[in-house]
N, C-alpha and C positions, 0 to 999 in steps of 0.2 A: 818555498820559504821553511827554514827549520821551524818545526813547532813543538813545543813541550806543555806537557800538563802537570801541574805541581800542586800534590795536596798536602796540606799542611796541618799536622797533630791527627790526623784520621783516627777516630775512635771505634768505628764499627767495620769490621772485616768484609761484611759483603758489601758495602759500598765502594770498597778498591776493585772487588770483582765487576760492580755494576760500573764503575769507571772504565775499566779495561773493554768492558763488552761496547759502553758509548764510544770510544774510541777506534775501537776497530770498524764499528758500523760505519764511519766517517773517515778510513782509511788514515788513521794517527797510530802513533805506536810508541811514542816517547812518553814515558810515565816515571814521575818520579815522586817518590811518598819523604816527607820530611818528618822525621820522627814520629813515626805512625804508635799506636797504642800497643799494639803487637810487633815484636821484633821480627816473627816469623809470619807477618800477616799475607805475603804475597804465596806461603804453602799452606794456609789454612783451608779445611775443608770448605767452609761459608765461603770465602773468597772465589774459591778454584767453580764452586757451584753456581754464583750470581755473575760469575765470568761468561757462562752459557758458550764455551767453546773459543774464547778469545785468550787462550793459552800461551801464544807465542808472545802477546802484549804482555803478558803476566810475567814470563820468563826472562824477558832484557827489561823489564821494571828496575828500576833502583830506589834503593833505601840509604837516605843521608842522613846527617845528625844537623846541618845547619841549611839555612835558606841559599846562604851563598854558593855553596856545594850545588844546590839543585839548579840554581840561574848561572851557572858557568857556561859562557858560550853564548848567551841569550842579551840581546840588546834593547829590546820591548817588553816590560812587563804589564800584564792586565790584572787587575786584583777583579775579583767579586764580590760587591758587597749592595746590599738592597739599600741601606742608608749611607746618604753621602756623608763625609768625614769633613769637618773643620780644618781648614788649611790642608785639605789632602787635594789629590787628582782631578779633574774634570771627572763628572760621572755622564756616561752615555749609554745607551742602547748597544747592546753588541754589533746590530746592524749600521748604525751610525757611525760607530767607532772604527768598525772595517773598512767602511765604505770610505772614509776619512784617510785612513791607512795607507791603504793599497792606490789611493790616488795621489798621495803625496802632500795632502793639506795638512799633514800636523809637524809642528816645529819640535824637532827630535835632537836639539843639541843640547850637549850635557853641561857645558858651561859659559855665562855669557863672554865676551870679547867687546874691546873696542869697536871691534868691526859690526858686532852684533847692533849696537847703538845707532850706527851710522846707517845700517839699512832699515831702521825703526821695526826690528823684530818681524823681520821677512820672512815666511815659510819657505823652505828648502824644497823645490819641485822634485818629485819622485824620491822623496825621502823613505819611502816602504821598500827602494830596492835597496837600499844602504844600510839595512837592518842584517844582523848576522841571524837573528832568530826571534820568535816571538813566544812567549811563555803565559799559559795563564792560570792564575794562582787562585786555589780556593781551601778556605779555611775548615777548622774543624766544625763536627755537624752542631755542636751545642751552643758555640760563640762566634762561630764565624772567623773572620781575619782580624788580626789585631791593628790598632791604629799604626803602629811601627810599620806592619808590612805592607798595610795599604800604601802609607805615605811615599815608599818607595818605587812605587808603580808609576807608569806613566797614565793610566787612565783605572778608573773605578768600574766597571761593567754591572749595568743592572737590568737585568730582565724585564721588561715590562710584564706586569700581573695584576691580578686582582690586589687593591690597594687594602682590602680588608684581609686578603688572608695571601700574602704575597711570599710566604716561606716555600720554597722547593727542597725537595729531598737533594742531596748531596748529588744522586747519581743522576736524576733528572736535570740537575743545573749543568753538569757536565754535557749532557748530551745536547740541550738546546745550543749552548756555547759551541760545541764542536760541529753542531748542524751548520750554525751561522757563518761559522769561518770557512766551513768547506763550501757552503754556498758562495760566500765571498770570494773565494778562490776559482771559482769557476763550478762548482758542483760535480754531478756526475751524468752522464747521458741517461735520459729516460729510457729504462728497458723496454722494449714490447712485450705487452702482455696481454694483447689479444689476438689471438690465433687468425693468421689469415684466413678471411670468407672468401668461399668461392660463391659469386653471385649466378643466379639463374639468370639464363639470358631470356631473349624476348619469346623464342621458340619454344622454350620449356614453360615458359609462363603460360603462354597460349593454348599450349597443349593439356596443361593441366587445368585451365579455365573450360576447355572443350568436355574434359571429364567429367567438371564439377557440374557441367549444364545438363549433361547426360543424369548424372546422380540425383539433381536437384528434381529434374522431370520426373524422374522413377519414382520419387517419395512423394510426388505431389505439391512440392513447394514451388515449383515453376510449371507455367502452362505454357508450353510451345504455342499454343494459338495467341496469346496475349502475353509475351513476355514483358513488356513495357520497357524499364531500363536497367531491370535487376542485374545483367550480364555486364553492359558497360560499367556500372558503379562497383561491381565485384572485380573488375578489369582496374579500375583505378584505385581500389582499396589495396589491390595485390601490389599494384606499382608503387603506391607510397611504403609497401611494407619492405620493400628492395628484398623479397626473398632470395634465400640460399637454397643451392643444390638440394641441401637436406631437407631444406623446409617444404620444398615441390614434392619431395617424396612422401612427407607424412600427410600432405593433403591430398595427394593423388590415394594413399592409403584409406583415408577417410571417404574419399568418392567412391572408392571400390566395395568398401563395407557398405555404404548407403545403396549400391547398386545390387549388393549380397540380400537386402533387407526385402521382405514382403511387402508388395507396394498395395496402397491404402486401396480398402474396397470402394469401388463407385457407387 
């Protein structure tokens, strides 16, 4: 589904760069700026630095004069507003709204009709599949979105946050919404970050234990005449540890060092 992020009257160049970075991390690239403070904001040094490599997003971003231009080709508009507006669209969390949108649980009709009355305001199944595109609107840093811009949207997204300190930096808010939308669309496969582990087999563990038994006897920790249950307990300990081959080499090195040590005087 076409996804667009619209920044209205952004006043800080760094936030434009942060927005580009947030979009790229979630694999979005459609960024439109409406009447930004700086006409050349996409080329300002602060913007480029804060983008941290997301230059492709900046290069194809557009600057327009009106919100109508920014929303061209978009059928579903999501405002971002911490405070609900009187007579405005419903306020929902991003996760709640995205789930409803993608399940087709939203009423997306633009105009009422006689048929609508007859169907008792039924919701059209699969409504999300009929959307031309979704846009997320963010207001200026100081005042947020105007009531007029919020009213034209289908929903006001409110990010759950500390009720006593709920004001998010613009770049952070964009990152949260971009993440939630990407998650709703299916997210990304989890990359394997743990290297493949070469577990030691039973023969290697037993060989290491034999080496340790010699070393422990050499330093006087183990009495071969009365070993009690020391070795079986060490066997269980190392089994629980699920040793790797590299760890076996380390433990054998310890045993080798113990065997080289001077035996205790009798």
